[in-house]
Legacy VTK file of the C-alpha trace (Angstrom):
# vtk DataFile Version 3.0
C-alpha trace
ASCII
DATASET POLYDATA
POINTS 288 float
-16.061 310.062 252.942
-16.060 311.228 249.520
-13.141 311.110 246.936
-11.303 314.170 246.281
-9.375 313.278 243.289
-9.576 310.332 240.630
-5.547 309.398 239.156
-6.284 308.194 235.633
-3.091 306.077 234.098
-3.104 304.825 230.467
-0.770 301.880 230.128
0.077 299.092 227.841
2.705 296.381 228.193
4.634 298.448 231.120
4.315 296.188 233.919
7.430 297.170 235.998
7.330 300.793 235.195
3.384 300.770 236.314
4.025 298.634 239.128
6.524 301.258 240.544
3.879 304.249 239.710
1.073 302.667 241.846
3.129 302.066 244.712
4.488 305.467 244.732
1.044 306.820 244.674
-0.306 304.230 247.483
2.635 306.132 249.669
1.308 309.735 249.111
0.650 311.827 252.018
-3.183 312.285 251.167
-4.984 309.468 252.951
-5.658 306.664 250.657
-9.722 307.267 251.338
-9.204 310.847 249.506
-8.206 309.417 246.054
-8.800 306.507 243.907
-5.984 305.327 240.816
-8.050 304.113 237.452
-5.521 302.093 235.148
-6.801 301.787 231.847
-5.048 299.044 229.840
-6.091 297.172 226.176
-5.060 293.708 227.154
-1.338 293.871 228.032
0.379 290.411 227.108
3.549 291.285 229.646
1.565 289.999 232.808
-0.021 293.437 233.780
-3.103 291.921 234.312
-2.301 289.085 236.830
0.098 292.024 238.733
-3.099 294.272 238.399
-5.210 291.481 239.880
-2.748 291.152 243.013
-2.479 295.276 243.508
-6.501 295.346 243.643
-6.876 292.687 246.490
-3.901 294.668 248.541
-5.265 298.121 247.672
-9.129 298.891 248.072
-8.837 302.023 246.109
-7.587 300.920 242.541
-9.854 300.185 239.371
-8.075 298.192 236.659
-10.107 298.706 233.179
-9.170 296.665 229.681
-9.942 298.743 226.739
-10.672 297.163 223.336
-9.338 300.208 221.621
-5.792 300.819 222.370
-4.998 304.309 221.936
-4.064 306.908 224.466
-7.288 309.239 223.926
-9.498 306.704 224.600
-7.966 305.526 227.647
-7.686 309.336 228.546
-11.535 309.197 227.794
-12.088 306.166 229.809
-10.349 307.582 233.059
-12.623 310.629 232.819
-15.487 308.208 232.412
-14.881 306.285 235.352
-13.953 309.036 237.810
-15.615 309.032 241.050
-14.233 312.282 242.458
-14.672 315.714 240.990
-10.799 316.486 240.066
-9.050 314.068 237.389
-5.401 313.784 237.055
-4.143 312.652 234.239
-0.786 310.628 234.418
1.445 308.487 232.210
2.708 304.803 233.375
6.274 305.920 233.150
6.176 308.622 236.042
7.721 308.381 239.388
5.644 311.080 241.654
7.235 312.527 245.203
5.036 311.617 247.890
3.571 315.227 248.353
2.474 315.054 244.422
-1.653 314.198 245.097
-1.398 316.987 247.832
0.183 319.591 245.582
-2.350 319.112 243.014
-5.622 319.145 245.262
-3.601 322.405 247.390
-3.499 324.290 243.578
-7.185 322.863 242.998
-8.217 325.704 246.300
-8.098 328.357 243.583
-11.620 327.677 242.445
-12.914 327.458 238.835
-11.697 328.447 235.354
-7.944 326.787 235.691
-6.478 323.424 234.995
-2.932 322.685 236.496
0.182 321.225 235.000
2.712 319.590 237.736
6.445 319.490 236.821
8.208 316.621 234.866
11.926 315.940 235.245
13.884 313.181 234.322
15.696 311.268 237.161
19.359 313.557 237.924
21.628 310.154 237.091
20.064 310.142 233.655
20.516 314.234 232.984
24.277 313.512 234.113
25.228 310.555 232.127
23.440 312.301 228.851
23.486 315.304 226.540
20.320 313.922 224.881
18.374 313.875 228.451
19.986 317.066 229.847
18.633 319.144 226.699
15.140 317.671 226.960
14.897 318.101 230.733
15.904 321.829 229.989
12.821 322.253 227.859
10.402 321.452 230.567
8.315 324.164 232.527
9.966 324.956 235.783
13.483 326.801 236.911
14.838 325.904 233.308
12.269 328.054 231.790
11.966 331.161 233.587
10.866 332.978 230.165
7.183 331.529 230.602
4.667 332.852 232.789
3.736 330.043 235.041
0.378 331.398 236.074
-0.762 331.594 232.254
0.889 328.632 230.328
0.596 328.770 226.479
-1.722 326.164 225.659
0.900 324.293 223.178
3.332 323.686 226.605
0.515 321.906 228.649
1.361 318.691 230.034
-0.738 316.007 229.529
1.146 313.116 231.599
0.813 315.781 234.357
-2.528 317.334 234.435
-5.367 317.797 236.705
-8.695 319.252 236.036
-12.308 319.651 237.571
-14.094 316.953 235.928
-17.445 318.405 235.225
-15.942 321.907 234.140
-13.996 320.278 231.646
-16.837 318.130 229.862
-19.060 321.058 230.151
-16.821 323.550 228.208
-14.146 321.639 226.697
-15.244 317.947 225.834
-13.596 314.668 225.811
-10.203 314.120 224.257
-10.105 313.747 220.602
-10.597 310.066 219.721
-9.626 310.660 215.996
-6.227 310.683 217.182
-5.094 306.973 216.867
-1.121 307.324 216.853
1.325 308.897 219.149
0.972 312.682 219.553
-1.443 315.534 218.681
-4.116 314.881 221.129
-2.359 316.518 223.880
-1.979 319.740 221.642
-5.324 319.897 220.361
-7.133 319.175 223.717
-5.001 322.164 225.112
-6.155 324.192 222.156
-9.933 323.858 223.310
-9.195 324.397 227.038
-7.540 327.749 225.896
-10.371 328.468 223.513
-12.804 327.820 226.636
-10.986 330.714 228.171
-9.287 328.314 231.165
-5.990 329.345 232.299
-3.501 326.572 232.213
-1.113 326.855 235.541
2.139 325.282 236.914
2.252 323.715 239.912
6.080 323.164 240.632
5.416 320.835 243.817
3.696 318.607 241.861
6.967 316.689 240.859
7.044 313.749 238.971
9.865 312.246 237.191
9.812 310.807 233.962
11.443 307.471 233.768
10.649 307.481 230.084
10.410 303.581 228.812
13.171 303.092 226.386
14.009 306.408 226.325
16.823 307.344 223.849
17.139 310.003 221.057
16.927 307.239 218.691
13.125 306.195 219.938
12.418 309.654 220.314
12.760 310.387 216.725
11.040 307.601 215.851
7.720 308.735 217.972
8.408 312.180 216.476
8.164 310.302 212.875
4.955 308.946 213.703
3.649 312.099 214.898
4.833 314.161 211.673
3.387 311.330 209.587
0.209 310.352 210.983
-1.018 313.215 213.653
0.450 316.052 212.733
-2.290 316.394 209.565
-4.733 316.038 211.489
-3.787 318.549 214.365
-3.346 320.752 211.370
-7.010 320.528 210.477
-8.337 320.720 213.924
-5.969 323.578 215.227
-5.899 326.640 213.161
-2.462 328.257 212.543
-0.707 325.766 214.831
2.260 325.388 212.404
2.936 329.134 212.798
3.681 328.525 216.366
7.366 328.194 217.328
9.573 325.313 215.714
6.589 323.827 214.031
6.430 326.236 211.023
10.171 324.747 210.104
8.379 321.221 209.523
6.090 322.617 206.741
7.536 321.956 203.098
9.463 324.836 201.481
7.854 327.391 199.232
8.922 330.241 196.792
7.342 332.246 199.327
9.842 331.384 202.253
12.542 334.036 202.885
16.038 332.738 202.586
16.426 332.512 206.437
13.324 330.237 206.563
14.649 327.947 203.849
17.886 327.712 205.324
16.117 326.905 209.070
14.011 324.068 206.771
16.844 322.782 205.004
18.981 322.282 208.402
16.331 320.606 209.777
16.149 318.133 207.295
19.741 317.620 207.264
19.579 317.224 211.217
16.818 314.591 211.060
17.710 312.690 207.977
19.740 308.850 209.019
22.910 310.100 207.654
23.099 312.903 209.891
21.416 311.746 212.912
22.867 308.111 213.286
26.492 309.252 214.060
25.000 312.062 216.464
22.959 309.444 218.569
26.494 307.522 219.238
27.624 310.407 220.728
24.795 311.505 222.553
LINES 1 289
288 0 1 2 3 4 5 6 7 8 9 10 11 12 13 14 15 16 17 18 19 20 21 22 23 24 25 26 27 28 29 30 31 32 33 34 35 36 37 38 39 40 41 42 43 44 45 46 47 48 49 50 51 52 53 54 55 56 57 58 59 60 61 62 63 64 65 66 67 68 69 70 71 72 73 74 75 76 77 78 79 80 81 82 83 84 85 86 87 88 89 90 91 92 93 94 95 96 97 98 99 100 101 102 103 104 105 106 107 108 109 110 111 112 113 114 115 116 117 118 119 120 121 122 123 124 125 126 127 128 129 130 131 132 133 134 135 136 137 138 139 140 141 142 143 144 145 146 147 148 149 150 151 152 153 154 155 156 157 158 159 160 161 162 163 164 165 166 167 168 169 170 171 172 173 174 175 176 177 178 179 180 181 182 183 184 185 186 187 188 189 190 191 192 193 194 195 196 197 198 199 200 201 202 203 204 205 206 207 208 209 210 211 212 213 214 215 216 217 218 219 220 221 222 223 224 225 226 227 228 229 230 231 232 233 234 235 236 237 238 239 240 241 242 243 244 245 246 247 248 249 250 251 252 253 254 255 256 257 258 259 260 261 262 263 264 265 266 267 268 269 270 271 272 273 274 275 276 277 278 279 280 281 282 283 284 285 286 287
């Protein structure tokens, strides 16, 4: 029987989370003969390799690959390259999908060509209940918390790469590979989404394709460190590849102030700098 979907997982040093994800994928409502799981690692030293040897013996639909380059973009591309099915689904290693997850993605692709699908991402309910930080982050996700977004045609800046499915040949022909110039956290997802939009491929939200984001080391402090790396290393490259990206939404507030800025813009930029400074953010983190 021909495979219907290839699940490509980028991982590194997250043995426990990866194990949970694979076991959840092996319990899907879709028959195992219909899908494969491609795990792209880079020599994790936490026992991932040994665990994967055992999982590959237990389940025949798993491929385990080690890459010399430890970047998300390279691992995403390797997942596409090794995929045997016509549909590829990107996942991160800290997700926990519901049992009908793959079924929902496959059902969505019955819509035909010229569309990619973002599934729903949520934080676990217990995390939201105990943390204002996760409650806010969850409220920004696509779904019932964002009724103002047209779920049949999502803006490209809201594309969710960690839960994204697409037709392999269509994407390679019209969009191309994930940009491997991005070697640090962030940016490659927005640039990939930008090229999807340029190809006039619609981005649609699939609410039923739900996965919970059990974010590794999740905290406001960790998140701010990732945003710092993004701003320092990835944002300049993103700006060079995606014209006008800084004019979209809150991103424009990260630009340096200029004499041409109106007073309201200067106040917003100053407020953002204050809010993200260690002097202000450290006490806030203890409250969240």
